[in-house]
N, C-alpha and C positions, 0 to 999 in steps of 0.2 A: 504494500500500500504506500503510495507516494505521499509525502508530506507537502501540504499546500504552502506556498511562499507567503510570508507575512506582508510582502510588498505588492500583493496581487492587485489590490484595488486602488493603488496610488499611481498617479500620472508621473510623478517625479521618480527618476531612476534610483535604485538602491544605492549606487555609488554616491550620488548627490546627497541623499538622506544621511548616509553614514558620515560623509564629510561635514555636513552642517551640524550634526549632533556632536561630533568630536571637536569641532571648533568651539562650539558653545560651552562644552563641559571642560575642555582642557585649558582654554585661555580665559582670562577675565574680561569677556566681551559681553555686551548686551545683545538682545535679539536683533536690533537694528544694525549693530556693528557687523554681525554675521551676515545679514542681508547685504550690506554694502561691500563686504569682502567678496562674497559670491558674485555680486554684480560686476565687480572689477575683473573677475575671472570669466565673465561672459555667461553666468548662470543667473537666470531671472527667477528668484524665489523670494516670496514675501516673508516678513518677520513672523507672521502668524503661522506660516508653514513650518518655519524653524521651531516655533514653540510647540506646535502639535507633534512634529517629528520627535522632539526631545521627550515629550511626555509619553509618546507611544512606543518608541524604539530605544530610548536610553537604557531602561532596565534590561532589555533583551541583549543589547551590545555589551553591557557590563557583565551580564551572566555568562556570555561567551568567553570574555576575557578571564573572568574569575575561575571558570571551570578548567581552563587550560593551565592557569598559574598555580592553582591549589595542588594539582597533581605533582608539580615539581618543587614544591616549597617544603621539603622535608627538613631543611636546616632551620626553618622558622620555629621549630620546637625547642631551640636552644635558649633564647632570651627574648622576653617580651617587655615592652615599655608601655605602661598604661597611664593615661592622663585624661582629664575632662576639661572642657572649655565651656564658657558661658555664651549662650546664644539667646537673643531676645526675639520673641515671637509675639507681635501685637502688644509690645510693652511689657510682657511677662518674661521672666528669666527661666530659661530651660538649660539643660545640660547635655552636651554631646560627648559621650564616652568613646575613646578611640584606643585601639591596641595596635602597636607598631612593633615589628620585629627588629633584630639587630642590624639589618641591612636597610632599614627605612621603609620597608613594605607595610602599607596600611592593611592590617588583617581584618579589622571589624570596626563598625561604628554603630552606636546605639543612643537613642534620644530618650531622655526622661525628664520629668518635671521636678524631681528631687534628687538629692545625692546622699541619701541615707544608706543603710546596709543593703536594702533590697535592690537598689539600682545597680551597684557594681556586681552583686551576686547574680542577677539575671544576665548582665552583660558578659560576665566570665563564663557562665554556663553555655551561652550562645556561642562564644568564641571557641571554647574547648570542644564543643560538639562538632565544630567544623574543622578545626586545625589540630586537635589533640592537646595534650597538656605539656607546657614548656618546663624546662629545667629550672629557669630563673625568671622571676617576675619583678620588674623594677617599677616602683610607684613613688609618688610623693608621700608626704606625711599625713594625708587625709585618713582619718580613723576608719572610714567606711571600707577602705581596701582591706585593712587588717581583719575586720569583722567578717567580711565576705570570704576571704581566703581561709580564715580559721574554720568557717562552716564547711568549706570544701576540702579541708584537710591539707591545704597547701601553704599554711602560714610559714613553714620553715623555708620556703623558696623565695620569700619576699625580701627585696633589697631596697633600702631607702638611703638616699644621700643628697647633698645639696645640688650637685651638677650631674648626677648619674642619669637623670631622666631627660637630658637635653635632646636626645634622639626624638622623643615624643613631642617636645616643645617645638622643635624645628619643623616637624611634619605638619603642624597646624598652619604654617605660613601660607601654603598654597590654598588651603580652604578659606582662610581669612580674606585673601585677595579676591577669590571668587565670590565670597559672601558680599563684599562691598559693591562689586559690579552688579549683583542681583538686587541691590537695595533691600537687603534683609529677607526674612521668610515670614509667611503669614499663617502657616499651619505646621503642626508637628509632623504630619504625614509627608508634606512636601520636603521638610528638612531631612527626614529619615531617608526618603527616596533619593534626594540629591546627594547626601553624604555617601550613600552606598555606591551610586554610579560614579561620583567624582573620585572616590578612593580607587576603584578598579581602573579607571582611565588614567589616573595619575601614576599608578603602579606600572601600567603598561608602557607609558612613555618616559618613565624615569630611567634614563640610560647612564646616569652618573658620568657626565662628560669629563669631569676632572680626573676620573680614575681610568679612563679609556684612551687608548691610542686612536689615531684617526681611522685606520682600517676597521677596527672593531666598532667604533662609533658609527661609521657609515653603514656597516652591516646591521647594527641594531636599529638604525633609523629606517632602513629599508624594510625590515620585518615589522617595525612598529607602525609603518604607514598604512598597513592593512590589518586591523585587529582580528579579522576572521582567520588569518594564518597563524600557524604555531609560532611561539616566541623563541623557539630554539634556532640557533644559527647553524646553517649547514656550511660545510667546507672547512678547511684547515684554519686553526687559530693563528693570529699573528705571532711572529717569532719572539716578540718582546714579552709575551705573556704565556707561560706554560699552561697546559690544560688543567693541571691540578689547582691553579689559582682561580679557576672559574667556579663560582658558587652555583647552587641549584637554581637560582633565579636568573642566571646569566650575567651576574656582576663579577668583576675581576678585582682581586685583592693584591695584585702585584703592582709595583711602581712603574708608571709609564716611562718608556725610554725617550730621551731627548734627541731630537733630530734637527 
């Protein structure tokens, strides 16, 4: 039985829809900015089409990316960094809980109205159900983390220090830039939806330019240009980086050579 294409009833081609959604999610652009960029490229698409495409196909594209990346992220069970950020929705303070691994990959995002013990407990259960249990969990000194980890029997894995959680703090920057471009959020559901899609797209295009030589960066850019393809790089690795230095998510940990 053949599966029907989700683009069947749309006049716009799938390539244009995918490009519009990726531009809107990846960069801090408004709907009209995306419309202007596509118009400069010779594509006549209105901002309402971009908005509808994002709401309709954004979660589907993010699911495709996440499904391929989770299979190869075995190293993410080593160290997790947990942190929460304040997000205002219609003047009310909400909390976006985020889990980041030691490579900067955003693993999970969860929106709550409070930050008591139940909020991080529900968030950790959701993250561990998908990614497994990590060996080390780095958090700040919020007591809710300790209470939640104690209930899960993982309080001995918790680490807290003044600058130890900078990995999670830096991962918030891309989301904050995108939040300002969107002029805030109006519903918890829309915040949860966008946080999930934005995390998957950011992970997919995060090639760590400072850690990559030019041949490897070009290969990563070519594979990242089409999220429907696998994120694995085919062909031999550059001579400046041995295969043992490539992690499970495609990032290299060797020092780039100077040319």
